[in-house]
Every structure is written in C-alpha cells, then in structure tokens.
C-alpha positions in Angstrom: 28.4 -9.6 -7.9 25.6 -8.5 -10.7 26.2 -6.2 -13.5 23.1 -3.8 -12.8 23.3 -3.8 -8.6 26.2 -4.6 -6.1 23.3 -6.2 -4.3 21.0 -8.7 -6.6 19.5 -10.1 -3.6 16.2 -8.7 -3.2 15.6 -9.9 0.4 18.9 -9.3 1.7 19.0 -5.8 0.1 16.0 -4.9 1.6 17.2 -6.1 4.8 20.1 -5.0 5.4 18.8 -1.2 4.0 16.6 -1.1 6.9 19.3 -1.8 9.1 21.2 0.6 8.1 18.8 3.2 9.1 19.2 3.3 13.0 23.3 3.3 12.6 22.5 7.3 10.6 19.7 8.5 13.1 20.3 7.1 17.2 16.3 8.0 17.8 15.0 5.2 15.7 15.0 1.5 16.3 14.4 -1.3 13.4 12.2 -4.3 14.3 13.6 -6.5 11.5 11.5 -9.2 11.6 8.5 -7.3 10.5 10.4 -4.6 8.7 9.4 -1.8 10.9 11.4 1.2 11.5 10.1 3.0 14.7 10.6 6.0 17.3 12.4 5.1 20.5 10.2 6.4 23.3 13.2 7.7 24.9 13.8 9.9 21.5 10.4 11.3 21.1 9.7 15.1 20.9 9.3 17.2 24.5 5.8 16.3 25.1 5.9 12.1 25.5 2.2 12.5 24.4 1.7 12.9 20.9 -0.5 11.5 17.9 1.7 8.9 16.2 2.3 9.0 12.7 2.7 5.9 10.3 3.2 5.4 6.8 4.9 2.9 4.4 4.7 1.0 1.6 6.8 -1.2 -0.8 10.8 -0.9 -0.7 12.7 0.8 -3.6 11.5 4.5 -2.8 13.7 5.4 -0.1 14.6 7.7 2.1 10.5 7.1 1.9 9.6 5.8 4.3 11.9 4.2 6.6 14.5 7.0 6.6 11.6 9.7 7.5 10.9 8.1 11.3 12.4 10.6 13.4 11.1 13.5 16.0 9.0 15.7 14.0 8.2 13.6 11.5 6.8 9.8 11.5 6.6 7.4 14.6 7.1 4.7 12.4 7.2 3.0 9.0 6.4 0.1 7.8 8.6 -1.5 4.4 7.2 -4.5 2.3 9.1 -5.9 -0.4 10.5 -4.3 -3.5 7.5 -2.5 -5.0 4.8 -4.7 -3.2 3.0 -3.3 -0.1 3.6 -4.8 3.6 1.4 -7.3 4.9 -1.5 -6.4 7.2 0.0 -8.0 9.9 3.1 -6.3 10.0 0.8 -3.2 9.8 -1.0 -4.0 13.0 2.3 -4.7 14.8 3.6 -1.4 14.5 0.3 0.3 14.9 -0.3 -2.1 18.5 3.3 -2.8 19.5 5.9 -0.2 17.9 4.4 3.5 18.2 2.6 5.4 21.1 -1.2 4.8 21.2 -2.3 7.1 23.8 -3.3 10.1 22.1 -4.0 8.0 18.8 -2.6 6.9 15.7 -3.1 8.7 11.9 -1.7 6.4 9.6 -0.4 8.2 6.0 -0.6 5.8 2.8 0.1 6.2 -1.1 -3.0 5.5 -3.1 -2.1 1.7 -4.7 -4.5 -1.0 -4.2 -2.2 -3.2 -2.1 -1.3 -0.7 0.1 -4.9 0.7 0.7 -5.9 -2.8 1.5 -3.0 -3.9 3.5 -2.9 -0.9 6.0 -7.0 -0.6 6.0 -7.1 -3.9 7.2 -4.2 -2.9 9.6 -6.0 0.1 10.7 -9.4 -1.8 11.2 -8.0 -4.6 13.1 -6.2 -2.0 15.7 -9.6 -0.4 16.0 -11.4 -3.3 16.7 -9.0 -3.4 19.7 -10.3 -0.1 20.9 -7.4 2.3 19.5 -8.2 5.4 17.9 -6.9 5.5 14.6 -7.3 7.4 11.3 -6.3 6.8 7.7 -5.6 9.4 5.1 -5.2 8.0 1.5 -3.0 10.4 -0.8 -3.0 10.6 -4.2 -1.3 13.5 -6.1 -0.2 11.8 -9.5 -1.8 14.3 -12.8 0.3 11.7 -15.2 -2.9 9.3 -15.0 -6.0 11.3 -16.1 -9.9 10.7 -14.5 -10.9 8.7 -17.5 -8.0 6.4 -17.2 -7.8 6.2 -13.9 -11.4 5.3 -13.5 -12.1 4.2 -9.8 -8.5 3.6 -9.0 -8.1 7.4 -9.0 -4.6 9.1 -9.0 -1.6 7.5 -8.3 0.3 8.4 -4.8 3.8 9.5 -6.0 6.6 11.8 -4.1 4.3 15.3 -2.9 3.0 12.6 -0.3 6.2 13.7 1.6 5.0 17.1 2.3 2.0 15.6 3.6 3.9 13.4 6.0 6.4 16.5 6.6 3.3 18.8 7.5 0.8 16.5 9.5 4.5 15.2 11.5 4.9 19.2 12.6 1.7 19.3 13.8 1.8 16.0 15.5 4.9 17.1 17.7 3.2 20.5 18.5 0.6 18.2 20.5 -2.5 18.5 18.4 -5.5 16.2 18.4 -5.8 13.0 16.1 -8.7 15.1 14.4 -6.7 17.5 14.0 -3.5 16.4 12.6 -5.9 14.2 10.0 -8.1 16.8 8.8 -4.7 18.8 7.9 -3.3 15.8 6.5 -6.4 15.5 4.3 -6.3 19.1 3.6 -2.5 18.8 2.1 -3.5 15.9 0.2 -6.5 17.9 -1.3 -4.4 20.9 -2.3 -1.2 18.8 -4.1 -0.9 18.1 -7.3 2.4 16.1 -8.8 3.7 14.4 -12.4 6.9 12.6 -12.9 9.0 11.9 -16.3 11.7 9.1 -16.8 14.3 8.5 -19.4 13.8 4.8 -18.6 12.2 1.9 -16.8 14.3 0.7 -13.7 15.7 -2.5 -13.3 14.6 -4.4 -10.2 17.5 -6.7 -8.0 17.0 -10.2 -8.7 15.1 -9.9 -11.7 16.9 -10.9 -15.2 18.4 -8.1 -17.2 15.8 -8.7 -19.9 12.9 -8.9 -18.1 12.5 -4.9 -17.9 14.1 -4.5 -21.6 11.2 -5.5 -23.9 9.4 -2.1 -23.3 12.6 0.4 -23.0 12.5 3.8 -24.3 14.2 4.7 -27.3 17.2 7.2 -27.7 16.0 10.7 -27.0 12.5 9.4 -26.1 11.2 10.5 -22.7 8.0 9.1 -20.7 5.8 11.9 -19.4 3.9 10.4 -16.0 5.5 7.2 -15.6 4.7 5.9 -12.3 7.1 4.7 -9.3 6.8 1.2 -10.1 7.8 1.2 -14.0 3.8 2.0 -14.7 3.3 3.2 -18.1 2.9 7.4 -18.2 0.4 9.5 -20.4 2.6 9.9 -23.5 6.5 9.2 -24.9 8.0 11.8 -27.0 11.6 13.3 -27.9 12.0 16.7 -26.7 14.4 18.7 -24.5 14.5 19.4 -20.9 12.7 23.2 -21.5 10.3 21.1 -23.7 9.4 18.7 -21.1 8.8 20.7 -18.2 6.5 23.0 -20.4 4.4 19.7 -20.9 4.6 18.3 -17.2 3.8 21.8 -15.9 0.7 22.4 -18.3 -0.6 18.5 -16.9 -0.5 20.0 -13.5 -1.7 23.6 -14.2 -3.4 23.8 -17.2 -7.3 24.4 -16.4 -8.5 23.9 -19.6 -7.6 20.0 -19.4 -10.7 18.6 -18.1 -8.9 15.1 -17.6 -6.1 16.0 -15.9 -6.7 19.2 -14.3 -7.3 18.1 -10.6 -6.2 21.7 -8.7 -6.6 25.2 -9.5 -3.5 27.0 -8.7 -3.4 31.0 -9.7 -0.5 33.5 -9.6 -2.1 34.7 -6.4 -1.5 31.6 -4.4 1.3 30.8 -2.0 2.7 27.8 -3.3 5.4 25.2 -2.1 7.2 23.5 -5.0 8.8 19.9 -4.6 11.4 18.8 -7.3 12.3 15.2 -6.2 15.0 13.3 -7.7 14.1 9.4 -8.8 17.2 8.1 -7.7 19.5 8.1 -11.0 19.9 11.8 -11.5 22.9 13.3 -10.2 22.9 16.6 -8.1 24.4 18.8 -10.3 21.8 17.9 -12.9 18.8 18.2 -10.9 20.0 21.5 -9.7 19.8 22.4 -13.9 16.2 20.7 -13.4 15.0 22.8 -10.6 16.2 26.1 -11.8 14.3 25.2 -15.3 10.7 24.2 -13.3 11.5 27.8 -11.1 11.9 29.8 -14.3 8.6 28.4 -16.2 6.7 29.1 -13.5 7.6 32.4 -12.8 7.7 33.5 -16.9 4.5 31.2 -18.1 2.4 30.9 -15.1 3.5 33.5 -12.9 3.7 31.7 -10.0 6.8 32.1 -7.4 7.3 29.4 -5.1 7.3 30.3 -1.5 9.3 27.1 -0.8 11.6 25.4 -3.1 12.8 21.8 -1.9 14.6 20.5 -4.3 16.5 16.6 -3.5 15.9 12.6 -3.1 12.9 11.9 -1.2 10.8 9.2 -3.0 12.7 7.3 -5.3 12.1 4.6 -7.8 15.3 2.6 -7.4 17.9 4.2 -9.5 15.2 5.6 -11.8 16.6 8.4 -14.2 13.8 10.9 -13.8 12.5 13.2 -11.5 9.1 14.7 -10.6 7.6 17.8 -9.8 4.8 18.6 -7.0 2.9 21.6 -6.3 1.2 22.3 -2.8 -1.1 25.3 -2.6 -0.8 26.5 0.8 -3.9 26.8 2.6 -5.5 28.2 5.8 -5.5 24.8 8.6 -7.7 27.3 10.8 -5.5 26.2 13.6 -4.1 29.7 14.3 -0.5 31.1 14.7 2.5 28.7 14.6 0.5 25.9 12.8 0.2 27.0 9.1 1.2 24.8 6.6 4.3 26.7 5.9 4.9 26.9 9.7 4.7 23.4 10.1 6.6 22.5 6.8 9.7 24.6 8.1 9.0 23.0 11.6 12.6 21.0 12.7 12.5 17.2 12.2 15.7 14.9 13.1 15.0 12.4 10.8 17.8 11.1 8.5 16.1 11.4 4.9 14.9 14.7 5.7 17.2 18.1 5.0 17.2 18.8 8.6 20.5 17.8 10.4 20.6 15.2 13.7 21.1 17.6 16.9 24.6 17.0 18.9 22.6 16.1 21.9 21.1 13.1 19.8 24.4 11.6 18.5 25.1 11.5 22.4 22.5 9.1 22.9 23.9 6.6 20.3 25.9 4.6 23.0 22.9 4.0 25.0 21.8 0.6 25.4 18.5 -0.1 23.6 15.9 -1.9 26.0 14.3 -3.5 22.9 12.2 -6.1 24.4 10.5 -8.3 22.3 6.7 -8.1 22.0 4.9 -11.5 22.9 2.5 -10.0 20.6 -0.4 -13.1 21.4 -3.9 -12.2 20.4 -6.0 -14.5 22.2 -8.8 -15.4 20.6 -12.4 -15.8 22.4 -13.7 -19.5 21.9 -17.2 -19.6 19.9 -20.3 -21.7 20.5 -19.8 -23.0 16.6 -18.9 -26.3 16.1 -17.0 -28.4 13.4 -15.5 -31.9 13.2 -11.9 -31.1 12.7 -11.0 -34.4 10.6 -13.7 -33.0 7.8 -12.8 -29.5 7.8 -9.0 -30.7 7.5 -10.0 -33.0 4.4 -12.1 -30.7 3.0 -9.9 -27.6 2.9 -6.9 -29.7 2.1 -8.5 -30.8 -1.3 -9.5 -26.9 -1.9 -6.0 -25.6 -1.3 -4.4 -28.5 -3.4 -6.3 -27.4 -6.4 -5.3 -24.1 -6.0 -1.7 -25.3 -5.9 -2.2 -27.1 -9.3 -3.8 -24.0 -10.9 -0.9 -21.8 -10.2 0.7 -22.2 -13.5 -2.4 -21.1 -15.2 -2.7 -18.7 -12.5 0.7 -17.1 -13.1 0.5 -17.5 -16.8 -3.0 -15.1 -17.1 -1.5 -12.7 -14.2 1.4 -12.1 -16.5 -0.7 -11.3 -19.5 -2.5 -8.7 -17.5 -0.9 -7.9 -14.3 2.7 -8.6 -12.6 2.8 -11.8 -12.8 2.8 -12.4 -9.2 -1.0 -13.6 -8.4 -0.3 -17.4 -9.1 2.9 -17.8 -6.7 1.2 -15.5 -3.9 -2.0 -18.1 -3.7 0.2 -21.1 -3.7 2.4 -19.7 -1.2 -0.6 -18.9 0.9 -2.2 -22.4 0.1 1.1 -24.2 1.3 1.3 -22.3 4.3 -2.1 -23.1 5.3 -1.6 -26.8 4.2 1.5 -26.9 6.8 -0.3 -25.3 9.4 -3.3 -27.8 9.4 -0.2 -30.8 9.8 1.1 -29.2 12.7 -2.1 -27.2 14.6 -4.1 -28.6 17.8 -7.2 -30.4 17.1 -10.2 -28.4 17.6 -13.9 -28.4 17.3 -14.1 -24.5 17.8 -14.8 -23.1 14.1 -13.6 -19.6 15.2 -10.5 -21.1 17.0 -10.1 -23.2 13.5 -10.5 -19.8 11.2 -7.8 -17.6 13.1 -5.5 -20.3 12.4 -6.1 -19.9 9.2 -6.0 -15.8 9.0 -2.9 -15.8 11.0 -1.4 -18.0 7.8 -2.9 -15.6 5.6 -1.8 -12.4 7.0 1.5 -13.4 7.4 2.2 -15.4 4.1 0.4 -13.5 1.5 1.2 -10.1 0.9 0.4 -7.8 -2.2 -3.7 -7.1 -3.5 -4.8 -10.5 -3.1 -3.4 -10.9 0.3 -5.0 -7.8 1.8 -8.7 -8.8 0.3 -8.3 -12.5 1.7 -7.2 -11.5 4.9 -9.9 -8.5 5.4 -12.6 -11.0 4.1 -11.5 -13.8 6.6 -11.2 -11.5 9.5 -15.0 -10.0 8.4 -16.1 -13.8 8.1 -15.2 -14.3 11.7 -16.8 -11.5 13.1 -19.8 -12.9 11.2 -19.8 -16.3 12.4 -19.5 -15.0 16.0 -22.3 -12.1 15.6 -24.5 -15.4 14.4 -23.4 -17.9 16.9 -26.0 -19.5 18.8 -26.2 -19.0 22.6 -25.3 -22.8 23.2 -22.9 -24.8 21.5 -24.1 -26.0 17.7 -22.7 -26.9 14.6 -21.9 -24.9 11.8 -24.8 -24.7 9.1 -25.4 -23.5 5.8 -27.3 -20.4 7.0 -24.6 -19.5 9.6 -22.1 -19.6 6.9 -24.6 -17.5 4.6 -25.1 -14.6 6.9 -21.3 -14.5 7.6 -20.3 -14.8 4.5 -23.1 -11.7 3.7 -21.4 -9.7 6.4 -17.6 -10.3 4.8 -19.0 -9.3 1.5 -20.5 -6.0 2.9 -17.2 -5.3 5.2 -15.0 -5.8 2.2 -16.8 -3.0 0.2 -15.3 -0.7 2.4 -11.9 -1.1 1.2 -12.4 -1.5 -2.3 -15.0 -0.2 -4.7 -14.5 -3.4 -7.0 -18.4 -4.3 -7.9 -19.0 -7.5 -10.3 -18.2 -6.4 -13.8 -15.1 -4.6 -12.5 -12.5 -8.0 -13.8 -11.7 -8.7 -10.2 -12.0 -11.7 -7.8 -15.4 -10.1 -6.8 -16.6 -11.3 -10.4 -16.2 -14.9 -8.7 -16.6 -13.9 -5.0 -20.5 -12.0 -5.5 -22.1 -14.8 -7.1 -20.6 -17.4 -4.6 -22.0 -15.7 -1.6 -25.3 -14.4 -3.0 -25.9 -18.2 -4.4 -25.3 -19.7 -1.4 -27.6 -17.4 0.6 -30.4 -17.9 -1.7 -30.0 -21.7 -2.5 -28.0 -22.8 0.4 -26.0 -25.6 -1.6 -22.1 -24.8 -1.5 -22.2 -26.7 -4.6 -24.5 -24.5 -6.9 -22.7 -21.1 -4.9 -19.2 -22.6 -6.4 -20.1 -23.2 -9.8 -21.6 -19.8 -9.9 -18.1 -18.7 -8.8 -16.6 -20.6 -11.6 -19.4 -19.0 -14.1 -18.5 -15.3 -12.9 -14.7 -16.1 -13.0 -15.2 -17.2 -16.8 -17.1 -14.2 -17.2 -14.5 -12.1 -16.9 -13.2 -12.7 -20.4 -13.3 -10.1 -22.1 -14.4 -7.5 -19.6 -12.2 -4.5 -19.3 -10.3 -4.2 -15.7 -11.2 -0.9 -13.9 -9.9 -1.5 -10.4 -6.2 -3.0 -9.8 -2.7 -2.8 -11.2 -4.3 -4.2 -14.4 -5.5 -0.6 -15.1 -2.1 0.5 -15.6 0.1 -2.5 -17.1 -2.3 -4.6 -18.5 -0.8 -6.1 -22.1 -1.9 -7.5 -24.8 -4.3 -10.6 -24.9 -6.1 -9.8 -21.9 -9.1 -10.1 -23.7 -8.5 -14.0 -23.8 -8.2 -14.7 -20.3 -9.6 -14.2 -17.3 -9.2 -12.3 -14.1 -6.5 -14.1 -12.4 -7.8 -13.5 -9.1 -11.2 -14.3 -9.7 -9.8 -17.8 -11.3 -7.9 -18.6 -8.5 -11.1 -17.7 -6.2 -13.3 -20.1 -7.8 -11.0 -22.8 -8.1 -10.4 -22.9 -4.4 -14.3 -22.9 -4.3 -15.0 -25.6 -6.2 -12.1 -27.5 -4.5 -14.0 -26.8 -1.5 -17.4 -28.1 -3.2 -15.3 -31.1 -4.2 -14.0 -31.9 -0.9 -17.6 -32.2 0.5 -18.8 -34.8 -1.9 -15.8 -36.9 -1.1 
C-alpha cells in the first residue's frame, strides 16, 4: 500500500471506481471496456423519449461525471484516465450505442483542449451517421484572465455541474434538442467560478517527489489553481476572509477588465455553489460556505436564492474549494421551465443531493440484459488503389522513426507540457505496426486507412490522439470525395486535395494556426507544399522546417499555455517535432 493512496495503480483505481457506481444507483449500468456509465433504458424518466445528455472527461473529478448519471440528470458519462480526456472512440460508442438517440443527443463538455477535440470528433462521427447531436462547451474559470488564456479561453471547472443539472431537468421534461442546447449555452454564458487550494494533489501511480518540486509553502494559498494542478493567478499568505475576498473580487469586480467575464448586480437572482475539491472536511466546508455567503451579502449586496455546498467536482484529494455564481436568466420557455425550477427538479443520481427512491431500490435485483453491442461499422469500398506491400513498407519506416524519436519528444514535452506526448505517439506507432502485421492485405486505400483510424482512436488518447484521429477521419472523407468513378491508383494530386480537406476540417475543432506553437506548425506547411509542388520530399522538409521554427515561439494553445516551464525557448513544440519525424519517415520510406 502506498503512503499516499489505498489504491496506487491508476488503471485499477479508475476501473474499480466506475464499477462501484451501479452498486450505489440501480438505475445505471457500466460499460467497463469503454469506461462508460449509462442510464438503463428501463430506468428512464416518465417519458421514454427525451433528449439524451452526455458529459465526461478525465477521471479524478468524482462525483463528476459518472455519478451524475441518472433520471433527471445525465444519460451517459465517459471517463478517461486520471486527468486525461477519454478517446473519441469511447465517446462515439456512448453516443451511438449507450443512450437513446430518438430525440437527439446533447454533449456538454468542459473547456479543455483534449476534451473539446475528442468529444468534438465523437459528435462529428455521430452526425456523419445521421444522428441529431449538438455540443456545448463550458468555460467558467475566472482564475485565468483573458490575456493569459488567449485563444484557449476560460477553463471549465465546478460551475459546469449547474449547467448539467439545469439541462438534465429540461431534457427530462420532454424539451427538444434545440431547447436544451440553447438553455445549456445560456446557463454557461451566465456562469463564473474560481478555485483556491493549499497544496497540489498527488496523482496515484506517480512518485511522491514528482509533485513536490513546486509545492506551496506553509500558510500559502494558490488562488485560481486549476483542477489538474495547473497554476493559478497568484500565491499569497492570507486568512480565509482575505482569500474569499480575493476570490469574489476576481468573479465580481467589473473594473478588472482581464478577469471580469460576467456582470452580476444586487438586483440579480444568483445561485451559489461552494464546491469541495476533495480534501476539505464537511465541517470546514461549512465554515467556508458561511464566509462566502456573508461576504456576498455585506460587500456585494448579493443574497443567493439557492445555495449548494458539497462535493460536486473534485481534483482527487485537493485541499481546496471553488466558488461558482450563476446569474439566473429567463429561459423563455414559460412556467415550470425556469432555471431555478430546473435546478430544483428531482434527479436520481448518486452524486447529486437528491436521494434514490424506494421504487428504484426495488429494481436492484432485476437481471440486467446487457447485451454487448457488436459495434461493427462497415467501410464502403472505394476506387482508390494502392500497392499494399509498398505502403506497408513506407509506413513501417515512418512509424519506426517516430518510435526512435520518442525520448526527444518526451524530453521536450517534459519542459513545455505534461510529458506524455512522446509516449502517446510511440504507443500509437507501435499499435499501427502491430495492426500491419495482422491485418488482411487490401488494395483499397479507404479500407486500409480505416484500419489505421480504428487503431489511432483506441490506442491514442489526449490532445494529440484527438487531432490525429480527426485529421485522419477527414482525410478519409477527402479521399472518397476525390475518388474517380473507376478503380485508379492514388496520385499525389488526390492526396493533396484530400489533405486540404483534412486541414480545413481540423480548423473547426481547434483555432490553432501556424505560429501558435502546435503540430499545425508542421502540418500546415506539409499540406500546402504538397499541394503546390506535388512532391512529398519537399513537403516533408517544409514540415521539418516548420517544427524547428517553433523554437522560441510562445504557445497560445494547449496545456503549454498553463504549465510550460523554464527552457521552452530552446526546444521545439513536441507535437510538431513528432509529426515532422513521421513525415520525414514517409519521405525516407518512398526513396527505398
């Protein structure tokens, strides 16, 4: 047993925690292979046909999101590993196989790059299959101001649960997908939050000294700390009244042009959520809540019409709390469907304050008919032909080059990120190499590419995995759109046109452009050079030059914005470097 945790194996910890949820709420089931908690069809609300609500993200924020699945709240929740987004394939399976799709599906996700990309790709794949799906992104954290947040925007934190509860109440009442989506966006727009913590959290499976180098000093508190150990806006030595004063000021002071995202006046109806980040005792949280309520009344003339205090969204065992303020706004939907009525509506979810009814408990002995979905997605053949042996050899050369480059990529990402980029790329490369040895030979490029896409979506998670998966799916669409009416070998011109389509599709899910210090700095010149010159050697060299050009470039997207350490000026962007190595490997393989 670890001195820090009873369960120190992060994989086993996440798995067993998910398996525990149906024990506490008989209305839900667990698809453990995809880390999905979902509402049993027999346990839906009175109306069998309602908009399904899905959320999720990295594990470590419990009871968010799995324990919010239940009648009146979420229909499904998808979990990633600790502090990492779930894969797009997990999300697609939840949308297409685990929730009702009759009236549409709304996905609500917090504003983190990996979550937005992976959930976005899952949404797009569901739309492509003909489903009605919408997505709302919540960014409520005032801890990072406009200047520092840049293109990333505000992070999503505990205020997200208010958006989920209001949306869940509306969906349970039979509202349309359009109505639920609009109200979710309205709630998110009228929301502001901020957190504070006395220490960074320790992640199970990591050495104790991995999280102690930047630890807070005695009596020091970090204002605005993120829920993944991201730095806040400042560190200070203060008491609770001084801390709450600072936090409320960041949320409410209209003179702070960098952090003031929402104007709340004494005439507004306000919902207050005081959230335990995991390590604060209920006794102490009560004292904190009282301080917040008194300061709101005395200093801001705000008397909340609803006060929720408890554990809703944690950062593992974080020794801190967050404050969220929701400005109650007219939904325009009439009686019974105001924000307050929807917030007060009953919900049977073990992570919410409403109790599970006796009737539901009686159903716990029912034998669940959990037939595993076949989940076979047939790929339509195309007229684009390849030489399987040649393509396999070229791809093998490129993937081996990525594997060899992993130590450098990891070193760079340790300096500017969270150190997992190289491992993720290596894992994906090894999985594709394994697939190449086992897969049936085919001369159909689209079938071959789909085999790679399936591997990437399962083997690679996080931001890089999402970007590669979105790009490859869009590439498949671009290739099919440019295929001839009769079987023909693939040409450089077809590749170039398809890659242009992929690049354009990727821009829908990330605002990254050349100069933002991301893998786009390598991808963009590769695609543009290939389109212009029709020569992969020149295109790969352009990608390499683009990656090298990220040295000294300040990041404006991704986790590097928050956690980039010292020495970033001297290293290239890890994602751009990894992609450049892959593309150089393709060029090298073609010359053999």
